C-alpha positions in Angstrom: -15.6 0.0 -15.9 -19.3 -0.9 -16.0 -18.7 -4.2 -14.2 -17.0 -2.3 -11.4 -20.0 -0.1 -10.9 -22.2 -3.1 -10.1 -21.0 -3.3 -6.6 -21.2 0.4 -5.6 -24.2 1.9 -3.8 -24.5 5.3 -5.4 -23.3 8.2 -3.3 -22.2 6.2 -0.3 -19.7 8.7 1.1 -18.5 9.8 4.4 -17.5 13.2 5.1 -11.5 15.9 8.9 -9.7 17.1 11.1 -9.1 20.1 9.0 -5.6 20.6 7.5 -4.2 23.0 10.1 -1.2 21.9 12.0 -0.1 23.7 15.2 2.5 26.3 14.9 5.9 25.8 16.4 4.9 28.1 19.3 2.8 25.3 20.6 5.6 22.7 20.7 7.8 22.4 23.8 11.4 21.6 23.0 12.2 18.2 24.4 15.4 16.6 25.6 17.1 14.1 23.3 16.1 11.2 25.7 12.4 12.4 25.7 12.4 12.7 21.9 13.8 9.2 21.5 11.1 7.9 23.7 8.3 9.8 22.0 9.3 8.8 18.5 8.1 5.3 19.5 5.4 6.3 21.9 4.2 9.3 19.9 0.7 7.9 19.4 -2.3 10.2 19.8 -3.5 8.0 22.7 -1.8 4.6 22.5 -0.9 1.9 20.0 -4.1 -0.1 20.5 -6.4 3.0 20.4 -4.6 4.5 17.4 -4.5 1.1 15.7 -8.2 0.8 16.0 -9.3 4.4 15.2 -6.5 6.2 13.4 -5.1 3.2 11.5 -8.3 1.3 10.9 -7.3 0.4 7.3 -4.5 -1.8 8.6 -6.9 -4.2 10.2 -10.0 -3.6 8.0 -8.2 -4.4 4.7 -7.1 -7.9 5.8 -10.6 -8.5 7.3 -12.2 -7.6 4.0 -9.9 -9.9 2.1 -10.8 -12.8 4.4 -14.5 -12.2 4.3 -14.6 -11.7 0.5 -12.9 -15.0 -0.4 -15.1 -17.2 -2.5 -17.5 -14.4 -3.4 -17.6 -12.8 -6.9 -19.2 -9.6 -5.6 -18.4 -8.1 -2.2 -21.9 -7.0 -1.6 -23.0 -10.6 -1.7 -20.5 -11.5 1.1 -20.3 -10.8 4.8 -18.3 -7.6 3.9 -21.6 -5.9 3.2 -22.8 -6.6 6.8 -19.6 -5.3 8.2 -20.0 -2.1 6.3 -23.6 -1.8 7.4 -22.6 -1.9 11.0 -19.7 0.6 10.5 -21.9 2.9 8.6 -24.6 2.9 11.2 -22.2 3.6 14.1 -19.7 6.0 12.5 -21.1 7.8 9.5 -23.3 10.3 11.1 -21.5 10.0 14.4 -18.4 11.5 12.8 -20.4 14.2 11.1 -21.8 15.5 14.4 -18.6 15.0 16.4 -17.2 18.4 15.5 -20.5 20.1 16.4 -20.3 18.3 19.7 -16.9 19.8 20.4 -18.0 23.2 19.4 -21.3 23.4 21.3 -21.2 20.8 24.1 -17.7 21.2 25.6 -16.6 24.0 27.9 -13.2 24.0 26.2 -14.8 25.7 23.1 -17.2 27.9 25.1 -14.9 30.9 25.0 -14.6 30.6 21.2 -18.4 31.0 20.9 -17.8 34.6 22.2 -14.5 35.5 20.7 -15.0 33.8 17.3 -18.7 34.4 16.9 -18.6 34.8 13.2 -16.9 31.4 12.7 -18.9 29.4 15.2 -22.3 31.2 15.1 -23.0 33.3 12.0 -21.4 31.1 9.4 -23.2 27.9 10.6 -26.5 29.9 10.6 -25.7 31.2 7.1 -25.1 27.6 5.9 -28.5 26.5 7.3 -30.4 29.4 5.7 -28.6 29.1 2.3 -29.1 25.4 1.9 -32.8 25.5 2.8 -33.3 28.5 0.6 -31.7 26.7 -2.4 -33.6 23.5 -2.0 -37.1 24.2 -0.6 -38.8 27.1 -2.4 -40.5 26.4 -5.8 -41.1 29.1 -8.3 -38.4 31.4 -6.8 -35.4 30.0 -8.7 -35.0 29.8 -12.5 -34.0 26.1 -12.1 -36.1 23.1 -11.0 -35.5 21.5 -7.6 -33.9 18.6 -9.3 -31.4 20.8 -11.1 -30.6 22.6 -7.8 -30.1 19.3 -6.1 -27.7 18.1 -8.8 -25.6 21.2 -8.3 -25.4 20.6 -4.6 -24.5 17.0 -5.1 -21.6 18.0 -7.4 -20.4 20.6 -5.0 -20.6 18.1 -2.2 -18.5 15.6 -4.1 -15.7 18.2 -4.5 -15.9 19.3 -0.9 -15.8 15.6 0.4 -12.7 14.8 -1.7 -10.9 17.9 -0.4 -12.2 17.3 3.1 -10.8 13.8 3.3 -7.4 14.9 1.9 -7.2 17.8 4.4 -7.8 15.3 7.2 -4.8 13.3 6.1 -2.7 16.5 6.2 -3.9 17.3 9.7 -3.3 13.9 11.1 0.2 13.8 9.6 0.9 17.1 11.2 -0.5 15.9 14.5 1.8 12.8 14.5 4.7 15.0 13.6 4.0 17.1 16.7 3.5 14.1 18.9 6.9 12.8 17.9 8.6 16.1 18.7 9.6 16.7 15.1 10.3 20.3 13.9 7.6 21.5 11.5 9.6 23.5 8.9 7.9 25.1 6.0 9.4 22.5 3.7 8.1 19.6 5.9 4.6 21.1 5.9 4.7 21.6 2.2 5.7 18.0 1.6 2.9 16.7 3.8 0.4 18.9 2.0 1.5 17.7 -1.4 1.2 14.1 -0.3 -2.2 14.6 1.3 -3.8 16.6 -1.5 -2.0 14.8 -4.4 -2.3 11.2 -3.3 -5.2 11.5 -0.9 -7.1 13.9 -3.1 -6.2 14.1 -6.8 -5.5 10.4 -7.3 -8.7 9.5 -5.5 -10.6 11.6 -8.0 -8.7 10.1 -10.9 -9.4 6.5 -9.7 -13.1 7.3 -9.2 -13.3 9.0 -12.7 -11.9 5.9 -14.4 -14.1 3.6 -12.4 -17.2 5.7 -13.3 -18.2 6.3 -9.7 -17.9 10.1 -9.4 -21.1 11.7 -8.2 -23.5 12.1 -11.2 -20.5 11.5 -13.5 -22.7 11.0 -16.6 -24.3 14.5 -16.1 -21.2 16.6 -15.8 -17.8 14.9 -15.9 -18.7 12.8 -19.0 -19.5 16.1 -20.8 -15.9 17.2 -20.2 -14.0 13.9 -20.6 -15.0 11.4 -23.2 -16.2 8.3 -21.3 -15.0 6.0 -24.1 -11.5 7.4 -23.7 -11.7 6.7 -20.0 -12.7 3.1 -20.7 -10.0 2.6 -23.3 -7.2 4.0 -21.1 -8.2 2.4 -17.8 -5.5 -0.2 -17.9 -2.8 2.5 -18.3 -4.4 4.5 -15.6 -4.1 1.6 -13.2 -0.4 1.2 -13.8 0.4 4.9 -13.7 -1.7 5.5 -10.6 -0.2 2.6 -8.7 3.3 3.5 -9.6 2.7 7.1 -8.5 1.3 6.0 -5.2 4.2 3.6 -4.6 6.9 6.2 -5.5 5.2 8.9 -3.3 5.0 6.5 -0.4 8.6 5.4 -0.7 9.7 9.0 -0.8 7.6 10.0 2.3 8.7 7.0 4.3 12.4 7.6 3.3 12.1 11.2 4.5 10.5 10.0 7.7 13.2 7.4 8.4 16.0 9.9 7.7 14.6 12.6 10.0 16.0 13.3 13.5 12.9 11.8 15.3 11.2 9.3 13.0 7.7 8.4 14.1 6.4 4.9 13.8 2.7 6.0 14.1 3.2 8.6 11.4 4.9 6.1 9.1 2.0 3.7 9.6 -0.6 6.4 8.8 1.3 7.3 5.6 1.2 3.6 4.7 -2.6 3.3 5.4 -3.4 6.3 3.2 -1.3 4.9 0.4 -2.9 1.5 0.8 -6.4 2.9 0.3 -5.5 5.0 -2.7 -3.4 2.2 -4.3 -6.1 -0.4 -4.2 -8.6 2.1 -5.6 -7.3 1.3 -9.1 -7.7 -2.5 -8.7 -10.5 -3.5 -6.4 -14.3 -3.1 -6.6 -15.5 0.5 -6.1 -17.5 -0.9 -3.1 -14.3 -2.0 -1.4 -12.5 1.2 -2.1 -15.4 3.4 -0.8 -15.6 1.2 2.3 -11.9 1.6 3.1 -11.9 5.3 2.2 -14.9 6.3 4.2 -14.4 4.1 7.3 -10.8 5.4 7.7 -12.1 8.9 7.7 -15.1 8.3 10.0 -13.2 6.4 12.7 -10.3 8.8 12.8 -12.7 11.8 13.1 -14.7 10.2 16.0 -11.5 9.0 17.7 -9.9 12.5 17.6 -13.1 14.0 19.0 -13.0 11.8 22.0 -9.4 12.7 22.7 -10.1 16.4 22.6 -13.3 16.1 24.7 -11.5 14.1 27.3 -9.5 17.2 28.2 -12.6 19.3 28.8 -12.0 21.7 31.6 -14.4 22.3 34.5 -17.6 23.6 33.1 -18.7 26.0 35.8 -22.4 26.4 36.8 -23.9 25.8 33.4 -26.2 22.8 33.5 -25.8 22.2 29.8 -22.0 22.1 29.9 -22.0 20.1 33.2 -24.1 17.4 31.7 -21.9 17.0 28.6 -18.8 17.3 30.7 -19.6 14.0 32.4 -19.9 12.4 28.9 -16.7 14.0 27.6 -14.5 12.7 30.4 -15.5 9.1 29.4 -14.4 8.5 25.8 -16.3 5.2 25.4 -19.4 6.8 26.7 -19.0 9.6 24.2 -18.5 7.0 21.4 -21.7 5.2 22.5 -23.7 8.5 22.4 -22.4 9.4 19.0 -23.0 5.9 17.7 -26.6 5.9 18.9 -27.2 9.3 17.3 -25.6 8.0 14.1 -27.7 4.9 14.0 -31.0 6.8 14.7 -30.3 9.4 12.0 -29.1 6.9 9.4 -32.5 6.5 7.6 -33.0 10.2 7.5 -29.6 11.0 6.1 -29.8 8.2 3.5 -32.9 9.7 1.9 -30.5 11.8 -0.2 -27.5 9.4 -0.3 -28.3 6.3 -2.3 -30.9 4.6 -4.5 -33.9 2.9 -3.1 -33.3 -0.7 -2.5 -29.6 0.0 -1.6 -30.1 1.9 1.6 -28.8 0.4 4.8 -31.5 2.2 6.8 -34.1 0.0 5.1 -32.7 -3.0 6.9 -33.1 -1.3 10.3 -36.5 0.3 10.0 -38.1 -0.6 6.6 -41.5 1.0 7.5 -39.8 4.3 8.4 -38.0 4.4 5.0 -41.3 3.9 3.2 -42.9 6.7 5.1 -40.0 9.1 4.5 -39.8 8.3 0.8 -43.5 8.9 0.2 -44.1 11.8 2.5 -44.2 15.5 1.8 -41.3 16.2 4.1 -38.8 14.4 1.9 -37.4 17.7 0.4 -37.0 19.1 3.9 -35.1 16.0 5.0 -32.9 16.2 2.0 -32.1 19.8 2.8 -31.4 18.8 6.4 -29.0 16.1 5.3 -27.0 18.5 3.2 -27.0 21.1 5.9 -25.4 18.6 8.3 -22.8 17.8 5.7 -21.8 21.4 4.9 -21.9 22.3 8.6 -19.5 19.4 9.3 -17.0 20.6 6.6 -17.0 24.0 8.1 -17.0 23.1 11.8 -14.2 20.5 11.4 -12.1 23.3 10.0 -13.1 25.6 12.9 -12.6 23.2 15.8 -9.2 22.0 14.5 -7.9 25.3 13.3 -4.7 24.8 15.2 -3.0 27.9 13.8 -5.2 29.8 16.2 -3.9 30.0 19.9 -7.4 29.7 21.3 -8.1 26.5 19.4 -4.7 25.1 20.5 -5.7 25.7 24.2 -9.0 23.9 23.5 -7.4 20.8 22.0 -4.4 20.8 24.4 -5.2 17.2 25.4 -4.6 16.1 21.9 -1.3 18.0 21.5 0.5 17.1 24.7 2.4 13.8 24.6 
């Protein structure tokens, strides 16, 4: 377990389309010929686009295997450079993508009025609460370090659930795109798979690998670390068998359904691949696959929703961003630039010094940030963006709400 930790930059995590699938009222009943066509063409945007963004693991895993050959540690191989680029372009870009949809597209403009609590007051509350927890000294009975540790542990739990919920949401989306009926049983099975395989087993794999956020401070007080070390071999077998059986079951149900979806089956397989390898590969490799899959899917979905942005009216703000939204690759470039520029700031709370990717881009800036008096403010800002992302992802993809379904209609209509 200790050897596996050698390759992992501490805290390198990404941040879902929230787990809310559209209700049956949003699905148009299709003719048998149309359903037969959609089950093969039921991609979110197309096989190449989905293959790159939604199913990134299926090309990234072979690439990692090729680049890592002949290297004992993946961080000493070209894999590290690939992850550096992907982190710079997609990590913070995916984090701000839901905020872009909420505040920069005219599709969501009506929701800022009708759902003010969800889109205005809760985000403001998150900002105030995080800054109030981290910045004042002498107000709280705990030191700033203790308060920060509590936020880190909370963040780890939210991230794990956040990623699993995205899996559920994407599985629901592919079901809709294929014209499948979403029965209560079908939704329950998807949720069990997403939360069980994509959530619980991920936590178990990280616990045995010793890579849970601040594991030595809290988890090791609950579970004996020596027991984790001694039973790691059994955990590998049990975890892998569980993933394989769950995947076979899900793929069998998909194949036997009235409108089996090839994209949905591929996405199921990609999730299982990530979780399955978590028990066997370096934690660095697992974290790379786990986070990149999430980041790229989130940014890809944001471009699909934004592309359906309606006419913005006279507002200069919405008219400007409307031109960006209608061009998916331009939006990706904008989000990628923002992500790269904010990387050093966000990494001030993410990893140890000497392991930060931002140091390779702007070393002098990282030195200034580390030694300046604004470091606590920047740490608070980083956690604000993380918690805002968790909330706004759930808000902008809350497809059980009719207003949200109208806003994301481009994503739902085949």
